[in-house]
C-alpha positions, 0 to 999 in steps of 0.5 A: 500500500502506498499513501497518496501523495496528496495525503503525505504532502497535506500531513507535512503541511498541517504538521507545519501549521501545528508547529506554528500554533498559535503564534501566526498564520503560515502562507502557502508559499512558506509552507511549500518552501519549508516542506519542499512542495509545489505551491500550486498542488499545495494550494489545492490540498489546503483548500481541501483541508479548509473545506473539511474544517481542519484549517482556516484562512487568514486574509491580509498582509500577514495572512495564510493558514492556521489550524481551525482547532488546537493541535491536540484535538485534531487526529492524523486520521482526520487529515487522512480522511479529508484528503481521500486516503483509505487505509484499506489495502484491497477493495474486499476489506471495505466492500466484501461483495466485490470479491466472490472469495471474501468468505473463504479467502485465507488472506482477507483477515490479514488485510482487515487486521492491517487496516485496523492497525493503520486506523488505530495509529492514525486515530491515536496520532494528533497534530500536537504529536507531529509538532513535537516530533518536528521540534525534536527532529529539528533540535537533533539537526542543530549544530552543537558547539563545544570548546 
């Protein structure tokens, strides 16, 4: 299974907003620069996140996007769903009727377990968790000086 590019990019961008919370809005250009993403594509992603109520836009000279709610109250699963991600590996997991073998298939139970595990991880990871990971990883990259 591959997570769609749209979900990967959107998750990275919204993690950037979580790290900036609540200080300031972040422009799409700044998000794109920080995350090395195409601006036009990111604009579409941010529109989808706004339509789902996960982010708000702020107009003006120092405008941009901000989270619509505190980062600890938004789950990564919300972002995943807003951007069209589906943790199902195969169609029969969500639509058993799509396969005539669904009742006797020896692998279907495994695919269901994998979907449940992924759903658990996405549902238990908040934007606050992502912001903390970003800070921790950024600190690890900072140069240290010793004399």
